[in-house]
C-alpha positions in Angstrom: 244.9 -28.3 114.8 243.4 -27.5 111.3 244.0 -31.2 110.2 242.2 -32.6 113.2 239.2 -30.1 112.5 239.1 -31.4 109.0 239.5 -35.0 110.1 236.4 -34.3 112.2 234.8 -32.7 109.3 235.2 -35.9 107.1 234.4 -38.5 110.2 231.1 -36.5 110.8 230.2 -36.5 107.2 231.0 -40.3 106.9 229.1 -41.1 109.8 226.0 -39.5 108.5 226.2 -40.6 105.0 228.7 -43.5 104.9 231.6 -44.2 102.6 229.7 -45.8 99.8 227.9 -42.5 98.8 231.1 -40.2 99.0 233.9 -39.7 96.6 236.9 -38.5 98.4 239.9 -36.9 96.6 243.1 -38.9 97.8 245.4 -36.4 99.8 243.1 -33.5 100.4 241.3 -34.5 103.3 242.7 -31.2 105.0 240.7 -29.2 102.4 237.4 -30.5 102.9 235.1 -27.9 104.0 231.6 -29.5 103.8 229.2 -31.5 101.7 226.4 -30.7 99.5 223.6 -32.4 101.1 221.3 -32.7 98.1 223.9 -34.4 96.0 226.1 -36.1 98.9 229.2 -34.5 97.0 232.2 -33.3 99.3 233.2 -29.6 99.0 236.8 -28.8 98.8 238.5 -25.4 99.4 240.4 -24.4 96.3 242.6 -22.4 98.7 243.5 -25.3 100.8 244.1 -27.4 97.8 246.5 -24.9 96.4 248.3 -25.0 99.8 248.5 -28.8 100.0 250.0 -28.8 96.6 252.6 -26.2 97.5 253.6 -28.4 100.5 254.6 -30.8 98.2 257.2 -28.6 96.5 255.3 -27.0 94.0 255.3 -23.2 93.3 252.1 -21.3 93.6 251.8 -21.3 89.8 252.6 -24.9 89.4 250.0 -25.7 91.9 247.3 -23.6 90.4 248.0 -25.2 87.0 248.0 -28.7 88.4 244.8 -28.0 90.1 243.0 -26.5 87.0 244.3 -29.5 84.6 244.3 -32.3 87.0 241.8 -31.9 89.7 239.2 -29.4 88.8 238.7 -30.6 85.2 238.6 -34.5 86.3 235.1 -35.5 86.0 234.5 -38.9 87.8 230.7 -38.9 87.4 227.8 -37.5 89.4 229.7 -37.7 92.6 232.7 -35.8 91.6 233.7 -33.4 94.5 232.9 -29.8 94.5 235.7 -27.2 94.5 234.8 -23.9 96.1 236.8 -20.9 94.8 237.4 -19.2 98.0 240.4 -17.2 97.5 
């Protein structure tokens, strides 16, 4: 059910803003919680990203470390997604 809700969130965002203006983090669609309307940057849930990484056989500690070093610290330009620390 949650995956459908997140797919609806992404589809709704893309229907308003179009794909060209949105940078999507591969593999983390279930973690999308919204968009910053001023910058058209997707907002991802930190908690949900950690859960997704743990589903890929990482421990919580490994997932947190991976997130900080490989996701949060990756700057891809002005459209880099926003990661909401929600835990």
